N, C-alpha and C positions, 0 to 999 in steps of 0.2 A: 558580297561582303568584303570589307577591307581586311588585309592580312594583319593589320595592326589593331584590329578590334580587341578591346580589353577582355581579359579572362577573369571571371569571378568564380572563386571556389567557395561553395557554401555547403553546410550540412544541416540536416533536420534532426532534432532531438525532442524527445517527449516520453510520456508514460505509455505503457502498453495500451493499445486501442484508442490513442488520441487521434490517429488518422494520418500519421506521417507518410506511409506508403501511398495512401489515397491522395494526399496533397500533391505528392510528386507526380503521380499518375495524372491528376487533373492538370497540373502545370504543363506536363509534356503533351497531353491530349489537346488542351485548349490553345496552346501555342503552336499546334500543328507540327510537333516534333517527333511523331511516331509514324511508322510505316503502316500501310493498309493491312499487310499480312500480320503484323503484331496485334493490331486492333482486332482483326478477325479471330486470331488465336485466343485472346483473352475473352472475347465475346462468346466463343464456343464454350470455354471453360466456365464462364459465369452462368451460361444457360444450363450446362450439365449440373451445376450446383443448385439449380432452381431459383437463381436470383432474378429479380424483376428488371434490373438494369445491369449495365456492364460494370464489373468490379475493377476499377482502375488501379487498385493497389497491386494487382497481379503484374503490372509492368515492372515493379521493383522487387517484389518478393519472389525472386527467382530460385532460391534454394528449395529443394524438395522438403527439407526439414521445416522450413519456414511455412510452406504451404500447408503441411500437415498440422502444424501447431498454431498457425494463424498469427505468428509473430515474426519480427525481423531479428535474425541472429547476427549474421555477418554484415559488414558495411557494403551496401549495394550502390555502386557508382553508376551514374547516368550522365550523358553528355548531350547538350543541346545548345542551340544558338538562335538569336534573334538579330535583326539588322543592327541593333545597338550594342550587343555584347555577347560573348561566348560564356558558357556556364559548365562547370563540373559540379554535380550534386552528389553528396554522400548521405545516404539514408542510414542513420546509425541506430543501433539497438536501444530499446528502452529499459531493459532489465539491468539491475545493478551488477549482476554477474558478468555482464559484457561491457563493463566500464572501460576496459583496455581498448575495445573496438572504437568507442567514441573518442578516446584520447588520440588514437592513431589518426582518425579522420579529421579531428579538430586542429591537429598540429600545423596543418598547412592551409586552413580555411581563412577566408577574409570575413566570413559572416556566418552566424549561427541562427537558424530559425528554430525557436523553441515553441513547440505546440502545447496548448492547454485545451482540455475539454471544457467547454463553457459550463457544463453541468457540474463538473467536479472542482473547478477552480485551481488555485495554486496548491500543488501536492509536494510531498517530500521529494519525489523524482524531479519535479520542476526545479526545486532548489539545488538538487545535486547536479543537474545538467547545466544550470546557470553558473554554479561554482566551477565546474570543469571548464566551461567556456572562458571564465575569468582567469582561471589558473593558466590556461594555455594561450592567453593573450589574444583571443579572437577580437578583432577591433570593433566589429558591429554585431549587435544582437537585435533580432526581430522577434517580438512576442506575438505569435499568431494564435488568437483565441478562436479555436475551431469549433465546429458543430453549433454555430449560432442558430441554425435552424431548429435545434432541439430546445432552445430557450426563447422561441418566438422572436429572435433577432432583437433581444432586449438591450437597449443602450445602458440602462442602469446596471445590468449584470456585467456588461463589458467594463464599465467604469470601475466597478467594485474590484474586479480581477486585476485591472491595470494598477489601481492604487496599491493593492497588496503586493503585487510583483515589484513595482518600482521601489517600495519601501525596503524590500529585501535586496534588490540589485544595488541600491545606494551603499549598502554595507560592503559590497565587493568592488567598489570603485569602477563600476561600469559606466562609461560616459555616453555612449551612443546607443540608446535603446529606442526602438520604434515599435509601436503597438498597432496591430491590425485585426479587426474582427473579420471572420470569414467562414464560409461553409465549403469545405473541400468536396463534399458529396454533391452539392448542387452547383458549385462553381462560383459562388458569390465572392467577390473581392480576391480571387486568385489571379486569373488573367483578365477577365471581364469584371466590371463593377457589379453587374446584376441589378435586380430591382428591389432588393429587400433590406438594403443597408443605407438608405438615403441620408440618415442622420450622421453617417461617417463621412468626413470631408477629406480625409487623407488619401494617399495613393493606394491602389491595389498592390498585391504582393509582387507581381511581375514588374510593374512600373517602378516600384522601389528598388528591386534587384537590378533593373536596367540603369538606374540613375544614381545610385548611392556612390559617393566618391571613395575610390580605393587607392588613388595615387599616393596618398600620405601613409598608406599601410606599410610601405617599404621605407626603411631608414635611408634618407637621401643625403644626409650630412656626413656620415662617417664611412669612408671608403674601406671596404673589406673584400679581399680577393684571395681565397684559399687556393693554393696551387694544386691542381688535380693531376697534371701530367706535364713532364718536361719533354718538349717536342724537339727531336733531333732527326729530321728526315735524312735517310741514307741515299741521297740522289746527288748527281752532279750539279743540278740546278740550285739545290738548296743545301749544298755541302756545309756551308758555314752558318746555317740558320739554327738558332737556339731560342725557342720560344717557350712560354709558360702558359699552359692552357688551364682554363677553369671558368667558373661562373662568378660574376660580381654579385656578392650577397648583399652589399649595401653601398650607397654612395655612387660616385662617378669618378672617372679618371680620363685625363686628356694627354695627348702626346706632349712631352716636355715636363710633365708633373714629376716632382721628386717623390719617391716612395721609399719606405723602410721595409726591409724584409725581416719578419719576426719568425722564430725567436732569436736569430743571430744578431739583429740590430743593424745590419749593414744597409747602406743607402745607395740609391742610383736614380736614374731618370728614365721615364718611359720613352722608348725610341719609336715603337710602332704598336698600333692596335690592329691585329689581324683577325678578320672573320672570313667565313666561307664566301661571302658576297663582295669581299674587297676590304681595303684598309679604312679605318675610321679615324677621325680626329678626336672624338669623345665617345665614351661608352658609359652606359648606366646600368644599375641593377634593374632587372635580373638577367642581363645579357650574358651569354657565354662567348668568350673571346680568347685570343692568344696574345699575350703581351711580350714584347721583346724589350730588353734593357740596353742602355748605353755601355754598361760595365759588365765584365765577366765576374759573376758572383756564384759561389757554391749554393745552389738552391735545389730543393728536392720536394717531392710530393708531401703535403702536410704543412709546408711553410705558408705564411700569409703575408700579402702585400697590404700595407696601410699607408695613410697619409696623416700628417699632423691634424688632430681634431680636438673638439671640446671634450670628447669621450674616448680617450685612448684605450685600447684593449688591455686586458691583464695578461701577463705571461707568468703562469704559476703552475706548480705541481699539485696544489691542494685547493679545493674549493667546496662550498656547500651547495646543495641542489635539492629541488623537489623532484622526487622519483615516483614513477608509476611502474609497479612490478607487473610484467606481462606474462611471465612464464608460469606454467602449472607446477614446476619445481620451485620450492621456496628459496629465498636468498640464503646462501651459505656465507656468513660473514668471514669465515676463515679461509675462503677460497679466493684465488685471483681471477678476475674477469678482464675482458677487453672493453675499452671505451673507444667508440668511434665518434669523433667530434670534427665536423666539416670533412676534410679529406685526410685527417691524421687518425691513426689507430695506435693505441698504447695500452699496456697492461695497467690494471688498477686494483686497489684494495678499498673496501668500505671500512673507513676508520671509525665511523660513528653512525648509529641510528638514533636520531633525536626523538622523533615521535611519529605516530601514524595519524592521519586525518580521517575522521569519520565523514565520508562525503555526504551523508544525509543530514548530519547535525552540525558539521564543521568543528566538532570537538576534537581536541588533541589527546592522544593516548600513548603512554610509554609502550615501546615495542622492542622485542628481542629478535624477531625475524619478520620477513615480509612474504606474504602469500600473494597469489594471483589477484590482480585488481586493487591491491593496496596502494595507497598514495602516502608517501612519507617524506620527512625532511631528513637528509643524510649528509655525510661528509665523505669525500673521496680523496685518496692519495694516488697520483698518477706517476708512472715510471718516467715519462718524458714531459717537459713543460708543454702546456697547451696555451694557445692564443685565443682568448674568449672575451665576450662581453656578457653583461647580465642579460637574461632572457627578456627583461622589460625593455632594454635598449634595442636589441636585435634578436629576433626569434631564430635566425639561422646560425649565428655565431654563439648564441646562448643556450643551444640545445645539443643533446647528444643521445646516443643509444648505448646500451650495455650488451655485450655479446658473451655468451658462454663459449670459451675457446675449445672446450671438449666436443661440443655438438655443433658449434657455429650458429646456434640459434640466437635470435634477438630476444633478450630476457627482460629488458627494461628500457624506458625512455625517460630522459631527465631534462630539467630546466634549471639552469644555473642561477643562483640567487644574486 
């Protein structure tokens, strides 16, 4: 397998008992991505439980609490690869009380697989998960209508569910929605096409995951390089070396390009692009590199390199955002918190709580405080200016986390409007 094989991050979401864990187990098993001892272990467990066949959901439901309750609580990550692509799967919880877990997993995902039980159709939880995928800017959505074997592989039932779902998705401005009928239990349309869905002419799930285009998921036009570390080696060979290390979050940069350092506004040109494997002439997102400049400029961690673009970043101390509160302790509006945005950390205050969104109905409600799993529109004041884009333009420079400085716990995740 090539070292440059693309990586696709995707999550599964759905209501309880829609078969998310079974789907992932089937995906791993049929793509030959599990070891013999793993399969042997779940086979023995399934046999002890008196099951007629191997329970593939046991491959992901690793927490003891999940096995006892028969539900997924935490986000279970699994890794596998095919000759065409590498994958990271996040199996997210279905319960509303674990909304924060789905938000965490979806924040870096290229694609969301939303499962629907063919017998139950589009449920409130389906709408909630679709809304969260839309809110977090997940570029691609796959509607997987599971348990088709329970409705005799009915095409009319599939068409009915797809029509209802697409009508709802259109309200959320989701552009790339793919719909697949499947049976995770029997393996139809997961990795192999099977023999029961001849009327469906589209790709099986794995085929779609291997071929869906993700190159455009990264902002390629607006160069953004948050400085993570100022590199000054204390050696005789590199005594005069002064580089700025970090990850290119968007766009590209070449030797000789003029860049602006924000928030100071000073300019210079790129002298070298240094990597572990040698120098480059051009680097692209999401590569991690060290840049050297032609001029001596006072630069520190948290500064950002940019180039002139159609969407220049904002440099401000105040902004509005959509916030998901992750902590069991409610938001204390009178307290100061820390905001970590790219590589900069600064103190902040919540100047306004506009409304809370009911994730089941999408209704907006006035709110005085935020509790765990609440999603709300807020306004923040930051002690130092941040360099940011709207989340819609760039997920990396448009997102942040909130930290309780007393406990150092991450208490919220936000998306800048």
